[in-house]
N, CA, C and O atoms as CSV, one atom per row, in Angstrom:
chain,resi,resn,atom,element,x,y,z
A,1,MET,N,N,264.285,155.066,146.876
A,1,MET,CA,C,264.957,154.349,145.799
A,1,MET,C,C,265.863,153.269,146.391
A,1,MET,O,O,265.642,152.082,146.153
A,2,GLY,N,N,266.881,153.669,147.161
A,2,GLY,CA,C,267.659,152.735,147.944
A,2,GLY,C,C,268.390,151.648,147.184
A,2,GLY,O,O,269.234,151.918,146.330
A,3,GLU,N,N,268.047,150.410,147.514
A,3,GLU,CA,C,268.819,149.257,147.053
A,3,GLU,C,C,268.326,148.659,145.736
A,3,GLU,O,O,268.622,147.500,145.446
A,4,GLU,N,N,267.597,149.406,144.952
A,4,GLU,CA,C,267.108,148.880,143.680
A,4,GLU,C,C,268.288,148.522,142.780
A,4,GLU,O,O,269.255,149.278,142.687
A,5,ARG,N,N,268.207,147.378,142.123
A,5,ARG,CA,C,269.261,146.916,141.217
A,5,ARG,C,C,268.942,147.440,139.822
A,5,ARG,O,O,267.945,147.057,139.211
A,6,ILE,N,N,269.813,148.326,139.330
A,6,ILE,CA,C,269.558,149.024,138.068
A,6,ILE,C,C,270.682,148.738,137.086
A,6,ILE,O,O,271.850,148.671,137.469
A,7,ALA,N,N,270.325,148.571,135.822
A,7,ALA,CA,C,271.332,148.431,134.764
A,7,ALA,C,C,271.055,149.481,133.703
A,7,ALA,O,O,269.925,149.945,133.550
A,8,ALA,N,N,272.096,149.850,132.975
A,8,ALA,CA,C,271.930,150.742,131.829
A,8,ALA,C,C,272.579,150.076,130.628
A,8,ALA,O,O,273.577,149.365,130.750
A,9,ILE,N,N,271.988,150.323,129.464
A,9,ILE,CA,C,272.599,149.854,128.221
A,9,ILE,C,C,272.722,151.018,127.246
A,9,ILE,O,O,271.867,151.901,127.176
A,10,ASP,N,N,273.815,150.983,126.502
A,10,ASP,CA,C,274.063,151.933,125.426
A,10,ASP,C,C,274.068,151.096,124.155
A,10,ASP,O,O,275.055,150.430,123.841
A,11,VAL,N,N,272.954,151.136,123.425
A,11,VAL,CA,C,272.766,150.261,122.269
A,11,VAL,C,C,273.448,150.858,121.045
A,11,VAL,O,O,273.082,151.937,120.579
A,12,GLY,N,N,274.440,150.144,120.536
A,12,GLY,CA,C,275.121,150.561,119.319
A,12,GLY,C,C,274.917,149.525,118.229
A,12,GLY,O,O,274.311,148.480,118.466
A,13,LEU,N,N,275.410,149.807,117.056
A,13,LEU,CA,C,275.229,148.885,115.941
A,13,LEU,C,C,276.138,147.663,116.051
A,13,LEU,O,O,275.790,146.587,115.566
A,14,LYS,N,N,277.303,147.823,116.687
A,14,LYS,CA,C,278.252,146.711,116.798
A,14,LYS,C,C,278.359,146.159,118.212
A,14,LYS,O,O,278.623,144.973,118.407
A,15,ARG,N,N,278.153,147.022,119.186
A,15,ARG,CA,C,278.289,146.624,120.590
A,15,ARG,C,C,277.210,147.286,121.434
A,15,ARG,O,O,276.670,148.334,121.080
A,16,ILE,N,N,276.913,146.643,122.560
A,16,ILE,CA,C,275.985,147.211,123.530
A,16,ILE,C,C,276.760,147.393,124.820
A,16,ILE,O,O,277.167,146.420,125.454
A,17,GLY,N,N,276.962,148.645,125.204
A,17,GLY,CA,C,277.646,148.928,126.460
A,17,GLY,C,C,276.709,148.630,127.614
A,17,GLY,O,O,275.501,148.844,127.512
A,18,THR,N,N,277.263,148.136,128.713
A,18,THR,CA,C,276.453,147.785,129.885
A,18,THR,C,C,277.080,148.359,131.153
A,18,THR,O,O,278.301,148.465,131.272
A,19,ALA,N,N,276.223,148.724,132.086
A,19,ALA,CA,C,276.670,149.194,133.402
A,19,ALA,C,C,275.601,148.807,134.415
A,19,ALA,O,O,274.429,148.643,134.076
A,20,ILE,N,N,276.027,148.667,135.660
A,20,ILE,CA,C,275.082,148.303,136.717
A,20,ILE,C,C,275.252,149.205,137.933
A,20,ILE,O,O,276.317,149.777,138.163
A,21,SER,N,N,274.169,149.319,138.710
A,21,SER,CA,C,274.213,149.947,140.025
A,21,SER,C,C,273.440,149.036,140.959
A,21,SER,O,O,272.245,148.805,140.775
A,22,LEU,N,N,274.137,148.522,141.963
A,22,LEU,CA,C,273.494,147.620,142.912
A,22,LEU,C,C,273.091,148.326,144.192
A,22,LEU,O,O,272.381,147.764,145.025
A,23,ASP,N,N,273.556,149.585,144.348
A,23,ASP,CA,C,273.273,150.316,145.587
A,23,ASP,C,C,272.495,151.610,145.357
A,23,ASP,O,O,272.208,152.336,146.309
A,24,GLY,N,N,272.153,151.904,144.102
A,24,GLY,CA,C,271.392,153.109,143.814
A,24,GLY,C,C,272.212,154.383,143.831
A,24,GLY,O,O,271.662,155.475,143.689
A,25,SER,N,N,273.547,154.258,144.007
A,25,SER,CA,C,274.352,155.479,144.028
A,25,SER,C,C,275.573,155.427,143.118
A,25,SER,O,O,275.949,156.448,142.542
A,26,SER,N,N,276.202,154.257,142.974
A,26,SER,CA,C,277.381,154.195,142.109
A,26,SER,C,C,277.112,153.296,140.909
A,26,SER,O,O,276.407,152.292,141.011
A,27,ALA,N,N,277.683,153.674,139.774
A,27,ALA,CA,C,277.506,152.926,138.526
A,27,ALA,C,C,278.835,152.303,138.129
A,27,ALA,O,O,279.873,152.965,138.148
A,28,LEU,N,N,278.795,151.027,137.769
A,28,LEU,CA,C,280.006,150.304,137.389
A,28,LEU,C,C,279.878,149.772,135.968
A,28,LEU,O,O,278.913,149.074,135.658
A,29,PRO,N,N,280.845,150.092,135.091
A,29,PRO,CA,C,280.776,149.551,133.733
A,29,PRO,C,C,281.002,148.043,133.755
A,29,PRO,O,O,281.772,147.536,134.571
A,30,GLN,N,N,280.340,147.340,132.872
A,30,GLN,CA,C,280.482,145.891,132.757
A,30,GLN,C,C,280.987,145.551,131.354
A,30,GLN,O,O,281.154,146.433,130.512
A,31,ARG,N,N,281.223,144.273,131.118
A,31,ARG,CA,C,281.709,143.852,129.813
A,31,ARG,C,C,280.638,144.132,128.749
A,31,ARG,O,O,279.474,143.777,128.935
A,32,PRO,N,N,281.028,144.766,127.636
A,32,PRO,CA,C,280.048,145.047,126.582
A,32,PRO,C,C,279.600,143.763,125.886
A,32,PRO,O,O,280.284,142.741,125.931
A,33,ILE,N,N,278.465,143.838,125.259
A,33,ILE,CA,C,277.921,142.699,124.526
A,33,ILE,C,C,278.176,142.946,123.043
A,33,ILE,O,O,277.749,143.961,122.493
A,34,LEU,N,N,278.869,142.018,122.404
A,34,LEU,CA,C,279.110,142.134,120.965
A,34,LEU,C,C,277.833,141.744,120.249
A,34,LEU,O,O,277.156,140.786,120.624
A,35,ARG,N,N,277.519,142.493,119.224
A,35,ARG,CA,C,276.250,142.330,118.555
A,35,ARG,C,C,276.456,141.689,117.184
A,35,ARG,O,O,276.900,142.346,116.243
A,36,ARG,N,N,276.129,140.401,117.080
A,36,ARG,CA,C,276.205,139.731,115.771
A,36,ARG,C,C,274.867,139.889,115.044
A,36,ARG,O,O,274.822,140.153,113.842
A,37,ASN,N,N,273.791,139.722,115.792
A,37,ASN,CA,C,272.454,140.007,115.248
A,37,ASN,C,C,271.556,140.379,116.415
A,37,ASN,O,O,271.919,140.192,117.576
A,38,ARG,N,N,270.385,140.907,116.097
A,38,ARG,CA,C,269.491,141.411,117.147
A,38,ARG,C,C,269.069,140.345,118.148
A,38,ARG,O,O,269.058,140.580,119.356
A,39,GLU,N,N,268.720,139.161,117.625
A,39,GLU,CA,C,268.206,138.107,118.501
A,39,GLU,C,C,269.279,137.641,119.478
A,39,GLU,O,O,269.014,137.477,120.669
A,40,GLN,N,N,270.508,137.426,118.964
A,40,GLN,CA,C,271.615,137.004,119.826
A,40,GLN,C,C,271.903,138.084,120.874
A,40,GLN,O,O,272.087,137.778,122.053
A,41,ALA,N,N,271.941,139.336,120.441
A,41,ALA,CA,C,272.237,140.434,121.365
A,41,ALA,C,C,271.143,140.541,122.427
A,41,ALA,O,O,271.439,140.757,123.602
A,42,ALA,N,N,269.889,140.392,122.022
A,42,ALA,CA,C,268.771,140.462,122.982
A,42,ALA,C,C,268.881,139.330,124.004
A,42,ALA,O,O,268.658,139.546,125.195
A,43,ARG,N,N,269.227,138.119,123.541
A,43,ARG,CA,C,269.404,136.990,124.473
A,43,ARG,C,C,270.514,137.292,125.476
A,43,ARG,O,O,270.369,137.021,126.668
A,44,GLU,N,N,271.626,137.856,124.991
A,44,GLU,CA,C,272.751,138.147,125.882
A,44,GLU,C,C,272.416,139.264,126.871
A,44,GLU,O,O,272.834,139.215,128.028
A,45,VAL,N,N,271.659,140.275,126.417
A,45,VAL,CA,C,271.237,141.336,127.339
A,45,VAL,C,C,270.305,140.736,128.398
A,45,VAL,O,O,270.435,141.039,129.584
A,46,ASP,N,N,269.371,139.889,127.970
A,46,ASP,CA,C,268.475,139.228,128.930
A,46,ASP,C,C,269.269,138.422,129.957
A,46,ASP,O,O,268.972,138.468,131.150
A,47,ALA,N,N,270.275,137.687,129.495
A,47,ALA,CA,C,271.099,136.876,130.401
A,47,ALA,C,C,271.852,137.776,131.393
A,47,ALA,O,O,271.953,137.460,132.578
A,48,PHE,N,N,272.371,138.889,130.895
A,48,PHE,CA,C,273.077,139.865,131.731
A,48,PHE,C,C,272.128,140.409,132.813
A,48,PHE,O,O,272.495,140.466,133.986
A,49,LEU,N,N,270.916,140.806,132.416
A,49,LEU,CA,C,269.940,141.363,133.365
A,49,LEU,C,C,269.541,140.317,134.402
A,49,LEU,O,O,269.383,140.626,135.583
A,50,HIS,N,N,269.381,139.080,133.947
A,50,HIS,CA,C,269.005,137.990,134.846
A,50,HIS,C,C,270.142,137.686,135.831
A,50,HIS,O,O,269.909,137.508,137.026
A,51,ARG,N,N,271.362,137.630,135.315
A,51,ARG,CA,C,272.531,137.300,136.148
A,51,ARG,C,C,272.671,138.280,137.320
A,51,ARG,O,O,273.007,137.880,138.435
A,52,TRP,N,N,272.410,139.574,137.057
A,52,TRP,CA,C,272.538,140.587,138.102
A,52,TRP,C,C,271.224,140.843,138.841
A,52,TRP,O,O,271.162,141.710,139.713
A,53,ARG,N,N,270.169,140.087,138.492
A,53,ARG,CA,C,268.839,140.265,139.113
A,53,ARG,C,C,268.395,141.730,139.065
A,53,ARG,O,O,268.004,142.317,140.074
A,54,ILE,N,N,268.470,142.289,137.875
A,54,ILE,CA,C,268.163,143.701,137.657
A,54,ILE,C,C,266.652,143.937,137.730
A,54,ILE,O,O,265.857,143.156,137.207
A,55,GLU,N,N,266.279,145.037,138.397
A,55,GLU,CA,C,264.860,145.385,138.558
A,55,GLU,C,C,264.440,146.529,137.642
A,55,GLU,O,O,263.265,146.654,137.296
A,56,ARG,N,N,265.406,147.369,137.249
A,56,ARG,CA,C,265.100,148.521,136.398
A,56,ARG,C,C,266.186,148.641,135.340
A,56,ARG,O,O,267.376,148.515,135.632
A,57,LEU,N,N,265.753,148.887,134.098
A,57,LEU,CA,C,266.684,149.041,132.987
A,57,LEU,C,C,266.602,150.464,132.460
A,57,LEU,O,O,265.523,150.955,132.130
A,58,VAL,N,N,267.759,151.123,132.385
A,58,VAL,CA,C,267.842,152.475,131.842
A,58,VAL,C,C,268.486,152.349,130.462
A,58,VAL,O,O,269.561,151.771,130.306
A,59,VAL,N,N,267.798,152.908,129.469
A,59,VAL,CA,C,268.255,152.783,128.085
A,59,VAL,C,C,268.599,154.164,127.550
A,59,VAL,O,O,267.767,155.072,127.562
A,60,GLY,N,N,269.830,154.313,127.080
A,60,GLY,CA,C,270.228,155.572,126.459
A,60,GLY,C,C,269.583,155.700,125.097
A,60,GLY,O,O,269.589,154.757,124.305
A,61,ILE,N,N,269.022,156.876,124.826
A,61,ILE,CA,C,268.345,157.103,123.542
A,61,ILE,C,C,268.644,158.532,123.092
A,61,ILE,O,O,268.616,159.452,123.909
A,62,PRO,N,N,268.933,158.729,121.793
A,62,PRO,CA,C,269.228,160.094,121.345
A,62,PRO,C,C,267.942,160.917,121.250
A,62,PRO,O,O,267.002,160.527,120.558
A,63,GLU,N,N,267.902,162.054,121.946
A,63,GLU,CA,C,266.722,162.920,121.905
A,63,GLU,C,C,266.766,163.882,120.725
A,63,GLU,O,O,265.730,164.365,120.267
A,64,SER,N,N,267.976,164.157,120.236
A,64,SER,CA,C,268.100,165.110,119.134
A,64,SER,C,C,269.327,164.756,118.309
A,64,SER,O,O,270.079,163.843,118.650
A,65,GLY,N,N,269.520,165.489,117.219
A,65,GLY,CA,C,270.675,165.247,116.366
A,65,GLY,C,C,270.270,164.544,115.084
A,65,GLY,O,O,269.134,164.094,114.939
A,66,SER,N,N,271.207,164.457,114.161
A,66,SER,CA,C,270.886,163.846,112.878
A,66,SER,C,C,270.685,162.349,113.064
A,66,SER,O,O,271.477,161.684,113.732
A,67,GLY,N,N,269.641,161.836,112.479
A,67,GLY,CA,C,269.351,160.410,112.575
A,67,GLY,C,C,268.776,159.976,113.906
A,67,GLY,O,O,268.659,158.778,114.164
A,68,ALA,N,N,268.412,160.932,114.766
A,68,ALA,CA,C,267.903,160.585,116.106
A,68,ALA,C,C,266.629,159.747,116.026
A,68,ALA,O,O,266.485,158.767,116.758
A,69,GLU,N,N,265.707,160.125,115.144
A,69,GLU,CA,C,264.440,159.390,115.063
A,69,GLU,C,C,264.658,157.946,114.649
A,69,GLU,O,O,264.044,157.038,115.209
A,70,GLU,N,N,265.537,157.725,113.662
A,70,GLU,CA,C,265.827,156.366,113.197
A,70,GLU,C,C,266.479,155.551,114.316
A,70,GLU,O,O,266.123,154.391,114.526
A,71,MET,N,N,267.432,156.153,115.036
A,71,MET,CA,C,268.085,155.439,116.137
A,71,MET,C,C,267.088,155.154,117.268
A,71,MET,O,O,267.128,154.082,117.871
A,72,GLN,N,N,266.199,156.103,117.554
A,72,GLN,CA,C,265.172,155.868,118.581
A,72,GLN,C,C,264.332,154.653,118.205
A,72,GLN,O,O,264.060,153.790,119.039
A,73,ARG,N,N,263.925,154.598,116.936
A,73,ARG,CA,C,263.096,153.490,116.457
A,73,ARG,C,C,263.855,152.167,116.617
A,73,ARG,O,O,263.303,151.182,117.109
A,74,ARG,N,N,265.117,152.157,116.197
A,74,ARG,CA,C,265.926,150.930,116.297
A,74,ARG,C,C,266.125,150.497,117.739
A,74,ARG,O,O,266.029,149.310,118.052
A,75,ILE,N,N,266.404,151.456,118.620
A,75,ILE,CA,C,266.652,151.132,120.028
A,75,ILE,C,C,265.372,150.607,120.677
A,75,ILE,O,O,265.402,149.606,121.393
A,76,ARG,N,N,264.242,151.287,120.424
A,76,ARG,CA,C,262.969,150.826,121.003
A,76,ARG,C,C,262.604,149.435,120.485
A,76,ARG,O,O,262.088,148.603,121.231
A,77,HIS,N,N,262.878,149.187,119.187
A,77,HIS,CA,C,262.614,147.856,118.637
A,77,HIS,C,C,263.492,146.816,119.337
A,77,HIS,O,O,263.012,145.746,119.711
A,78,PHE,N,N,264.780,147.131,119.514
A,78,PHE,CA,C,265.679,146.200,120.195
A,78,PHE,C,C,265.162,145.902,121.605
A,78,PHE,O,O,265.116,144.743,122.020
A,79,VAL,N,N,264.777,146.941,122.335
A,79,VAL,CA,C,264.285,146.752,123.705
A,79,VAL,C,C,263.023,145.888,123.710
A,79,VAL,O,O,262.792,145.127,124.650
A,80,SER,N,N,262.208,146.006,122.658
A,80,SER,CA,C,260.983,145.201,122.579
A,80,SER,C,C,261.298,143.707,122.432
A,80,SER,O,O,260.443,142.870,122.726
A,81,LEU,N,N,262.503,143.362,121.984
A,81,LEU,CA,C,262.901,141.957,121.843
A,81,LEU,C,C,263.308,141.326,123.177
A,81,LEU,O,O,263.410,140.104,123.284
A,82,LEU,N,N,263.539,142.162,124.189
A,82,LEU,CA,C,263.967,141.648,125.489
A,82,LEU,C,C,262.794,141.004,126.216
A,82,LEU,O,O,261.648,141.432,126.074
A,83,SER,N,N,263.093,139.974,126.993
A,83,SER,CA,C,262.031,139.359,127.798
A,83,SER,C,C,262.007,139.957,129.210
A,83,SER,O,O,261.283,139.472,130.080
A,84,PHE,N,N,262.796,141.003,129.431
A,84,PHE,CA,C,262.889,141.689,130.724
A,84,PHE,C,C,261.511,142.201,131.148
A,84,PHE,O,O,260.795,142.824,130.364
A,85,GLU,N,N,261.158,141.924,132.409
A,85,GLU,CA,C,259.821,142.307,132.884
A,85,GLU,C,C,259.836,143.427,133.906
A,85,GLU,O,O,258.787,143.801,134.430
A,86,GLY,N,N,261.026,143.973,134.202
A,86,GLY,CA,C,261.107,145.069,135.164
A,86,GLY,C,C,260.757,146.398,134.513
A,86,GLY,O,O,260.285,146.447,133.377
A,87,GLU,N,N,260.996,147.469,135.252
A,87,GLU,CA,C,260.732,148.820,134.753
A,87,GLU,C,C,261.792,149.201,133.716
A,87,GLU,O,O,262.959,148.830,133.838
A,88,ILE,N,N,261.365,149.944,132.697
A,88,ILE,CA,C,262.304,150.434,131.676
A,88,ILE,C,C,262.156,151.950,131.579
A,88,ILE,O,O,261.053,152.470,131.409
A,89,ASP,N,N,263.282,152.645,131.690
A,89,ASP,CA,C,263.305,154.096,131.543
A,89,ASP,C,C,264.243,154.450,130.400
A,89,ASP,O,O,265.317,153.866,130.257
A,90,TYR,N,N,263.824,155.409,129.591
A,90,TYR,CA,C,264.685,155.927,128.528
A,90,TYR,C,C,265.236,157.269,128.989
A,90,TYR,O,O,264.522,158.074,129.586
A,91,ILE,N,N,266.515,157.500,128.706
A,91,ILE,CA,C,267.144,158.757,129.101
A,91,ILE,C,C,268.012,159.239,127.952
A,91,ILE,O,O,268.636,158.443,127.251
A,92,ASP,N,N,268.043,160.543,127.770
A,92,ASP,CA,C,268.820,161.127,126.678
A,92,ASP,C,C,270.292,160.757,126.840
A,92,ASP,O,O,270.890,160.986,127.891
A,93,GLU,N,N,270.864,160.182,125.788
A,93,GLU,CA,C,272.267,159.775,125.850
A,93,GLU,C,C,273.188,160.848,125.283
A,93,GLU,O,O,274.385,160.604,125.124
A,94,TYR,N,N,272.657,162.034,124.973
A,94,TYR,CA,C,273.440,163.055,124.291
A,94,TYR,C,C,274.805,163.281,124.935
A,94,TYR,O,O,274.897,163.572,126.128
A,95,GLY,N,N,275.843,163.147,124.153
A,95,GLY,CA,C,277.195,163.447,124.608
A,95,GLY,C,C,277.854,162.366,125.440
A,95,GLY,O,O,279.012,162.514,125.831
A,96,SER,N,N,277.138,161.272,125.725
A,96,SER,CA,C,277.721,160.257,126.608
A,96,SER,C,C,278.929,159.574,125.962
A,96,SER,O,O,279.904,159.267,126.647
A,97,SER,N,N,278.870,159.335,124.652
A,97,SER,CA,C,280.005,158.683,123.982
A,97,SER,C,C,281.213,159.606,123.919
A,97,SER,O,O,282.348,159.167,124.106
A,98,ALA,N,N,280.965,160.894,123.652
A,98,ALA,CA,C,282.065,161.863,123.615
A,98,ALA,C,C,282.679,162.017,125.002
A,98,ALA,O,O,283.897,162.117,125.145
A,99,GLU,N,N,281.822,162.037,126.022
A,99,GLU,CA,C,282.310,162.147,127.397
A,99,GLU,C,C,283.133,160.907,127.765
A,99,GLU,O,O,284.172,161.016,128.416
A,100,ALA,N,N,282.660,159.732,127.345
A,100,ALA,CA,C,283.383,158.485,127.602
A,100,ALA,C,C,284.746,158.521,126.915
A,100,ALA,O,O,285.748,158.109,127.499
A,101,ALA,N,N,284.784,159.013,125.679
A,101,ALA,CA,C,286.048,159.101,124.941
A,101,ALA,C,C,287.019,160.026,125.670
A,101,ALA,O,O,288.214,159.745,125.747
A,102,GLY,N,N,286.500,161.129,126.203
A,102,GLY,CA,C,287.336,162.058,126.956
A,102,GLY,C,C,287.911,161.413,128.209
A,102,GLY,O,O,289.073,161.633,128.551
A,103,MET,N,N,287.089,160.613,128.893
A,103,MET,CA,C,287.541,159.931,130.102
A,103,MET,C,C,288.598,158.882,129.790
A,103,MET,O,O,289.490,158.634,130.601
A,104,MET,N,N,288.497,158.267,128.618
A,104,MET,CA,C,289.397,157.175,128.250
A,104,MET,C,C,290.679,157.670,127.586
A,104,MET,O,O,291.628,156.901,127.434
A,105,ARG,N,N,290.720,158.930,127.192
A,105,ARG,CA,C,291.883,159.440,126.468
A,105,ARG,C,C,293.161,159.180,127.254
A,105,ARG,O,O,293.282,159.557,128.420
A,106,GLY,N,N,294.101,158.536,126.597
A,106,GLY,CA,C,295.378,158.256,127.243
A,106,GLY,C,C,295.374,157.017,128.121
A,106,GLY,O,O,296.427,156.591,128.596
A,107,VAL,N,N,294.205,156.436,128.343
A,107,VAL,CA,C,294.116,155.267,129.213
A,107,VAL,C,C,294.304,153.989,128.406
A,107,VAL,O,O,294.981,153.060,128.848
A,108,THR,N,N,293.713,153.949,127.241
A,108,THR,CA,C,293.770,152.726,126.433
A,108,THR,C,C,293.921,153.065,124.962
A,108,THR,O,O,293.436,154.094,124.493
A,109,ARG,N,N,294.584,152.204,124.261
A,109,ARG,CA,C,294.738,152.385,122.819
A,109,ARG,C,C,293.628,151.661,122.074
A,109,ARG,O,O,293.206,152.085,120.998
A,110,GLN,N,N,293.165,150.575,122.652
A,110,GLN,CA,C,292.185,149.761,121.944
A,110,GLN,C,C,290.805,150.396,122.009
A,110,GLN,O,O,290.188,150.479,123.071
A,111,ARG,N,N,290.343,150.832,120.871
A,111,ARG,CA,C,289.031,151.472,120.802
A,111,ARG,C,C,287.937,150.451,120.494
A,111,ARG,O,O,286.758,150.720,120.723
A,112,ARG,N,N,288.314,149.293,119.982
A,112,ARG,CA,C,287.303,148.334,119.541
A,112,ARG,C,C,286.994,147.256,120.569
A,112,ARG,O,O,286.255,146.315,120.282
A,113,ASP,N,N,287.555,147.389,121.760
A,113,ASP,CA,C,287.298,146.354,122.764
A,113,ASP,C,C,285.980,146.596,123.499
A,113,ASP,O,O,285.564,145.781,124.322
A,114,GLY,N,N,285.330,147.717,123.198
A,114,GLY,CA,C,284.020,147.965,123.782
A,114,GLY,C,C,284.037,148.684,125.119
A,114,GLY,O,O,282.979,149.012,125.656
A,115,LYS,N,N,285.238,148.938,125.672
A,115,LYS,CA,C,285.279,149.647,126.964
A,115,LYS,C,C,284.536,150.972,126.874
A,115,LYS,O,O,283.813,151.361,127.791
A,116,LEU,N,N,284.727,151.659,125.750
A,116,LEU,CA,C,284.095,152.951,125.530
A,116,LEU,C,C,282.570,152.837,125.612
A,116,LEU,O,O,281.905,153.696,126.191
A,117,ASP,N,N,282.026,151.767,125.025
A,117,ASP,CA,C,280.572,151.573,125.017
A,117,ASP,C,C,280.044,151.413,126.444
A,117,ASP,O,O,278.990,151.947,126.789
A,118,SER,N,N,280.785,150.677,127.259
A,118,SER,CA,C,280.329,150.463,128.631
A,118,SER,C,C,280.569,151.683,129.509
A,118,SER,O,O,279.819,151.915,130.457
A,119,ILE,N,N,281.604,152.469,129.211
A,119,ILE,CA,C,281.795,153.737,129.940
A,119,ILE,C,C,280.621,154.677,129.594
A,119,ILE,O,O,280.115,155.388,130.462
A,120,ALA,N,N,280.197,154.672,128.321
A,120,ALA,CA,C,279.029,155.482,127.930
A,120,ALA,C,C,277.788,155.013,128.693
A,120,ALA,O,O,276.998,155.839,129.150
A,121,ALA,N,N,277.610,153.696,128.835
A,121,ALA,CA,C,276.476,153.165,129.610
A,121,ALA,C,C,276.588,153.595,131.071
A,121,ALA,O,O,275.584,153.909,131.711
A,122,GLN,N,N,277.826,153.606,131.599
A,122,GLN,CA,C,278.045,154.053,132.975
A,122,GLN,C,C,277.626,155.518,133.131
A,122,GLN,O,O,276.988,155.880,134.119
A,123,ILE,N,N,277.983,156.357,132.161
A,123,ILE,CA,C,277.631,157.783,132.207
A,123,ILE,C,C,276.111,157.951,132.151
A,123,ILE,O,O,275.545,158.762,132.883
A,124,ILE,N,N,275.458,157.183,131.283
A,124,ILE,CA,C,273.993,157.231,131.175
A,124,ILE,C,C,273.371,156.853,132.525
A,124,ILE,O,O,272.429,157.501,132.981
A,125,LEU,N,N,273.900,155.811,133.154
A,125,LEU,CA,C,273.367,155.353,134.439
A,125,LEU,C,C,273.629,156.387,135.536
A,125,LEU,O,O,272.762,156.631,136.375
A,126,GLU,N,N,274.822,156.998,135.536
A,126,GLU,CA,C,275.117,158.032,136.534
A,126,GLU,C,C,274.169,159.215,136.388
A,126,GLU,O,O,273.712,159.773,137.386
A,127,ARG,N,N,273.871,159.603,135.141
A,127,ARG,CA,C,272.909,160.697,134.919
A,127,ARG,C,C,271.548,160.332,135.491
A,127,ARG,O,O,270.898,161.149,136.143
A,128,TYR,N,N,271.124,159.107,135.244
A,128,TYR,CA,C,269.831,158.646,135.743
A,128,TYR,C,C,269.813,158.687,137.277
A,128,TYR,O,O,268.863,159.187,137.879
A,129,LEU,N,N,270.871,158.157,137.902
A,129,LEU,CA,C,270.930,158.117,139.368
A,129,LEU,C,C,270.927,159.517,139.956
A,129,LEU,O,O,270.257,159.769,140.958
A,130,THR,N,N,271.674,160.435,139.339
A,130,THR,CA,C,271.730,161.818,139.805
A,130,THR,C,C,270.348,162.454,139.714
A,130,THR,O,O,269.896,163.123,140.643
A,131,ARG,N,N,269.684,162.236,138.577
A,131,ARG,CA,C,268.356,162.805,138.362
A,131,ARG,C,C,267.342,162.233,139.355
A,131,ARG,O,O,266.461,162.949,139.831
A,132,SER,N,N,267.471,160.950,139.661
A,132,SER,CA,C,266.530,160.292,140.566
A,132,SER,C,C,266.689,160.747,142.011
A,132,SER,O,O,265.743,160.676,142.795
A,133,ARG,N,N,267.885,161.214,142.363
A,133,ARG,CA,C,268.144,161.639,143.751
A,133,ARG,C,C,267.577,163.019,144.039
A,133,ARG,O,O,267.417,163.399,145.199
A,134,ARG,N,N,267.272,163.776,142.978
A,134,ARG,CA,C,266.784,165.150,143.217
A,134,ARG,C,C,265.409,165.149,143.846
A,134,ARG,O,O,264.852,166.214,144.113
């Protein structure tokens, strides 16, 4: 695996959390993408992936829970709008937002700045990296 440049996204209705790993071992949260509409958000995700020369994209997707099928459909549709040509992996995002909220508790008051979304993307990417190392 080594030096593969990997990004993760946590696709939400208002924001898309982003994280990157440039060394295959550590994940760093990046600035979230505000979502005004699908096309604009897809363009910004493409620009983000291009800027970091990303080779693999990890997408958080709900495997279970209420509304999981609808969210899976929406997330897969959003990913289909990307012009990204690298590898795409989907990974269960279960609990990543709650875990991110726990990590952020007491650190920041602003919940709407999107930090939480990118911490969730970081958690999704860390899970992927851990799983890939086994």
